[in-house]
C-alpha positions, 0 to 999 in steps of 0.5 A: 500500499502506497502511503498517502502524504501530502507535503513537500518536504518531509521526515519518515520516521520508522519503528519496528519492534517484534510485533508491528513496523509502523512508518510515520511521515511528519512535515518538515517546518522551515524557519528563517532565523534573523541573525546578524552577519557577524553572528552567521560569520562567527558560527560558520567559523567555529562550525569549520574549524571544529570539522577540520580539527576532527580530520585533521591528525591529532600531531598537527595543529591550525597556526592562522586562520584568514575568513573571506566573506563575500554577499550573495544574493540570498545571504552570505559565503564564507571561506576560511583559509586554515595554515596547518603546521603538521610534521611530516618528517620521519623518526630516525631508524636508529632511534 
């Protein structure tokens, strides 16, 4: 049986237990947040730095970062350049 869903965008929630499987469709709600440009840029830089640190080796460190902000028609584009220091030299085999 095909589900009847009258939503443009929706979340599909599946719940399975031993006796019965259910699928629930809920409509997604879109809300516009009123934040100023400086807050949006700061939040984006913090999130990008956190993601970058997760993908980096533990021995490497971020030395500097450059933030480039471009205003586009429906928002802001934030580009961040990270300068990362990493020890890529091999250890001496005699040690």
